C-alpha positions as CSV (number, residue, x, y, z in Angstrom):
1,N,7.5,-0.3,-10.8
2,G,3.9,0.3,-12.0
3,T,2.2,-1.6,-9.2
4,Y,0.3,1.5,-7.8
5,S,-2.6,3.2,-9.6
6,W,-0.8,6.6,-9.4
7,S,2.4,5.3,-10.9
8,T,1.3,6.2,-14.5
9,C,1.1,9.8,-13.4
10,F,4.8,10.2,-12.7
11,R,7.9,9.4,-14.7
12,S,10.2,9.7,-11.7
13,M,10.3,10.8,-8.0
14,F,13.0,12.7,-6.1
15,I,13.6,12.7,-2.4
16,H,14.8,16.1,-1.5
17,E,16.0,17.0,2.0
18,A,15.6,20.5,3.3
19,N,18.1,19.8,6.0
20,L,16.3,21.8,8.7
21,T,17.7,22.1,12.1
22,A,15.6,21.2,15.2
23,W,15.2,24.9,15.7
24,E,13.8,25.4,12.2
25,D,11.7,22.3,12.1
26,I,8.6,23.7,13.8
27,Y,5.0,22.8,13.2
28,D,2.8,23.5,16.2
29,S,-0.7,22.2,15.5
30,R,-2.1,24.4,18.3
31,G,-1.6,27.3,15.9
32,Y,-0.7,30.9,15.8
33,S,-2.3,31.9,19.1
34,V,0.1,29.6,21.0
35,H,3.3,29.9,18.8
36,K,3.8,32.8,16.4
37,G,6.3,30.7,14.3
38,W,3.9,27.7,14.3
39,V,4.5,26.9,10.6
40,A,8.2,27.7,10.3
41,G,9.1,24.1,9.3
42,P,6.7,23.8,6.4
43,N,7.6,27.3,5.2
44,K,11.3,26.5,5.1
45,V,10.6,23.2,3.3
46,F,8.6,25.2,0.7
47,R,11.5,27.7,0.3
48,S,14.0,24.9,-0.2
49,V,11.8,23.2,-2.9
50,L,11.2,26.6,-4.7
51,R,14.9,27.4,-4.7
52,S,15.7,23.9,-6.1
53,F,13.3,24.4,-9.0
54,V,14.4,28.0,-9.7
55,D,18.1,27.0,-9.5
56,K,17.4,23.9,-11.8
57,A,18.7,21.5,-9.2
58,F,15.9,19.1,-10.2
59,G,16.3,19.7,-13.9
60,E,14.7,22.1,-16.4
61,Y,11.1,22.6,-15.6
62,S,8.7,25.4,-16.6
63,H,6.2,24.6,-13.8
64,F,5.9,22.4,-10.7
65,Y,3.0,21.4,-8.5
66,F,3.6,21.6,-4.8
67,M,1.4,19.3,-2.8
68,E,1.5,19.6,1.0
69,F,1.8,16.3,2.9
70,D,-1.7,16.6,4.4
71,A,-3.5,17.5,1.2
72,V,-6.2,15.2,-0.1
73,P,-7.4,15.5,-3.7
74,V,-11.2,15.7,-3.7
75,R,-11.9,16.1,-7.5
76,A,-11.8,13.4,-10.1
77,E,-9.1,14.0,-12.8
78,W,-7.4,16.5,-10.5
79,L,-3.9,15.9,-11.8
80,Q,-5.1,16.4,-15.5
81,Q,-6.7,19.7,-14.4
82,F,-3.4,20.9,-13.0
83,V,-1.7,20.1,-16.3
84,A,-4.3,22.0,-18.2
85,E,-4.0,25.0,-15.9
86,A,-0.2,25.0,-16.2
87,L,0.0,24.6,-19.9
88,Y,-3.2,25.9,-21.5
89,Y,-4.6,28.6,-19.2
90,P,-3.3,32.2,-19.4
91,P,0.1,32.6,-17.8
92,A,0.3,33.1,-14.0
93,A,3.1,33.0,-11.4
94,I,1.0,30.9,-9.1
95,R,-2.3,29.0,-9.5
96,G,-3.8,27.9,-6.3
97,S,-6.4,28.8,-3.7
98,R,-6.8,30.2,-0.3
99,Y,-6.8,27.8,2.7
100,R,-10.3,26.2,2.9
101,G,-9.8,23.7,5.7
102,D,-11.2,23.9,9.2
103,T,-8.3,23.8,11.6
104,W,-8.1,27.6,11.8
105,D,-11.7,28.2,12.7
106,N,-11.1,28.5,16.4
107,Y,-8.7,31.4,16.1
108,L,-9.5,33.1,12.8
109,Q,-10.2,36.4,14.5
110,K,-6.7,36.4,16.0
111,L,-4.8,36.0,12.7
112,P,-3.3,38.9,10.8
113,L,-4.7,39.6,7.3
114,E,-1.5,38.6,5.6
115,L,-1.9,35.1,7.1
116,L,-5.6,34.9,6.6
117,F,-5.4,35.6,2.9
118,H,-2.1,33.9,2.0
119,I,-2.2,31.4,-0.9
120,N,-2.6,27.8,0.0
121,G,0.8,26.0,-0.5
122,N,-1.0,23.5,-2.8
123,A,-0.5,25.2,-6.1
124,I,1.2,25.2,-9.5
125,Y,4.2,27.5,-9.6
126,T,5.6,28.9,-12.9
127,V,9.4,28.6,-12.3
128,G,10.6,31.3,-14.7
129,H,7.9,33.9,-13.9
130,P,9.5,37.1,-12.5
131,W,7.1,37.2,-9.6
132,T,7.9,33.6,-8.6
133,Q,11.6,34.5,-8.6
134,Y,10.8,37.6,-6.6
135,L,8.9,35.5,-4.1
136,L,12.0,33.4,-3.6
137,T,14.1,36.5,-2.8
138,Q,11.4,37.6,-0.2
139,L,11.3,34.2,1.5
């Protein structure tokens, strides 16, 4: 209704349910050293969102920005920067960064390399890019 400062950034909003079972809905903040599947819930939510964009359940989009619930923008004009990266930078399947928070610091040495160097979920995804579609088949 235009009463919030961010309302001019979005034309519409969807509520999408991943329909996770209690067994799938796992996020153990104690981390990998306590529970090997500690992020199963967020990963399944991401897979559901990615599938919905690839299958066009949300409509016809060339890109989407996935922002995790605990993400906090720290740069002015951050949303405009993402638009520029999606539309004007050289094409890429995913534009994002590695995790840069501090909650893994206590057990970094115990994490496997594939987890240490995974892309942060907060990223721009190019829906039609072959690698993005390949990613979906691997998830």
